C-alpha positions in Angstrom: 24.4 5.8 -15.9 23.0 6.9 -12.6 22.4 4.5 -9.8 18.8 3.3 -9.4 17.3 4.7 -6.2 15.9 2.4 -3.6 12.1 2.3 -3.7 10.6 2.3 -0.2 6.9 1.8 0.8 4.8 2.3 3.9 1.7 0.5 5.0 -1.7 2.0 4.6 -4.7 -0.4 4.5 -5.8 -3.5 2.6 -8.2 -6.4 3.0 -7.4 -9.7 4.5 -9.2 -11.5 1.6 -12.3 -12.3 3.6 -13.9 -9.3 5.1 -11.5 -7.5 7.5 -9.8 -4.2 6.7 -6.2 -4.4 7.8 -4.7 -1.1 8.9 -1.1 0.0 9.0 0.0 -3.5 7.9 1.9 -4.7 4.9 0.5 -7.3 2.6 3.0 -10.2 3.1 5.2 -10.6 0.0 8.0 -13.1 -0.4 9.3 -12.8 3.2 10.1 -9.1 2.8 10.8 -7.5 6.2 9.8 -4.1 7.6 11.1 -1.9 10.2 9.6 0.8 12.3 10.5 4.1 13.9 9.0 5.3 17.2 8.1 9.0 17.0 8.8 11.4 19.8 6.1 13.8 21.1 7.0 16.6 18.8 6.9 14.3 15.8 3.5 12.8 16.9 2.1 16.3 17.3 3.3 17.2 13.8 1.9 14.0 12.3 -1.5 14.7 14.0 -1.5 18.2 12.4 -0.8 16.7 9.0 -3.4 14.0 9.4 -6.0 16.6 10.4 -5.3 18.5 7.2 -6.4 15.5 5.1 -10.1 16.1 5.7 -11.4 14.0 2.8 -9.8 10.8 4.2 -10.0 11.5 7.9 -12.4 8.6 8.6 -10.0 6.3 6.8 -6.7 7.4 8.3 -7.9 8.2 11.8 -7.3 4.6 12.8 -3.6 4.7 11.7 -1.3 4.9 14.7 0.4 8.2 15.3 3.3 7.0 17.4 5.1 4.9 14.8 6.1 4.9 11.1 6.9 1.6 9.3 8.8 1.1 6.1 10.2 -1.7 3.9 12.0 -1.9 0.7 9.4 -2.3 -2.0 9.4 -5.8 -3.3 9.6 -6.5 -7.1 5.9 -7.0 -7.3 4.3 -9.3 -9.8 1.5 -7.0 -11.2 0.2 -9.8 -13.4 -1.4 -11.5 -10.4 -3.6 -10.6 -7.4 -1.7 -9.2 -4.4 -3.3 -11.8 -2.1 -5.8 -14.6 -2.1 -9.5 -13.9 -1.7 -11.5 -10.8 -2.2 -9.6 -7.5 -2.5 -10.7 -4.7 -0.2 -11.9 -2.5 -3.0 -14.1 -5.3 -4.4 -16.3 -5.0 -1.3 -17.3 -1.6 -2.5 -19.1 -0.4 -5.6 -16.1 1.5 -6.9 -16.2 0.0 -10.4 -12.9 -2.0 -10.0 -12.3 -5.7 -9.7 -9.1 -7.7 -9.5 -9.8 -8.9 -13.1 -10.1 -5.3 -14.3 -6.9 -4.3 -12.4 -4.9 -7.2 -14.0 -6.1 -6.2 -17.5 -5.1 -2.5 -16.9 -1.8 -3.4 -15.3 -0.9 -5.7 -18.2 -1.8 -3.0 -20.7 0.2 -0.4 -18.8 3.3 -2.7 -18.7 2.9 -3.4 -22.4 2.5 0.4 -23.2 5.7 1.1 -21.2 7.6 -1.6 -22.9 8.1 -3.6 -19.7 8.2 -7.2 -20.6 9.0 -8.3 -17.0 7.5 -7.4 -13.7 8.7 -4.3 -12.0 
């Protein structure tokens, strides 16, 4: 068969479990480590132009730094448990989703895909 590609992730935003919105920061997961790349002026200008095109999320992503990109290998997440202790960021809003709902949906999706173990 073909080799399995590496799955990378980048930070966006999440809650700290209490009330703060954490921006451009990874949720800690089993000592996984991240690395960053400092962008040059041309890359920063290009990134600014791309961010400016994303009008529907401009208020959300305008606080992301432009001068750096961060990455890490995506951990093998356990989708049967909450990503962190405390209240999840989306639970502070009336978006119709709770961690309990998410866990039911993720369990159903894994079952539907025939995934007995976490991915």
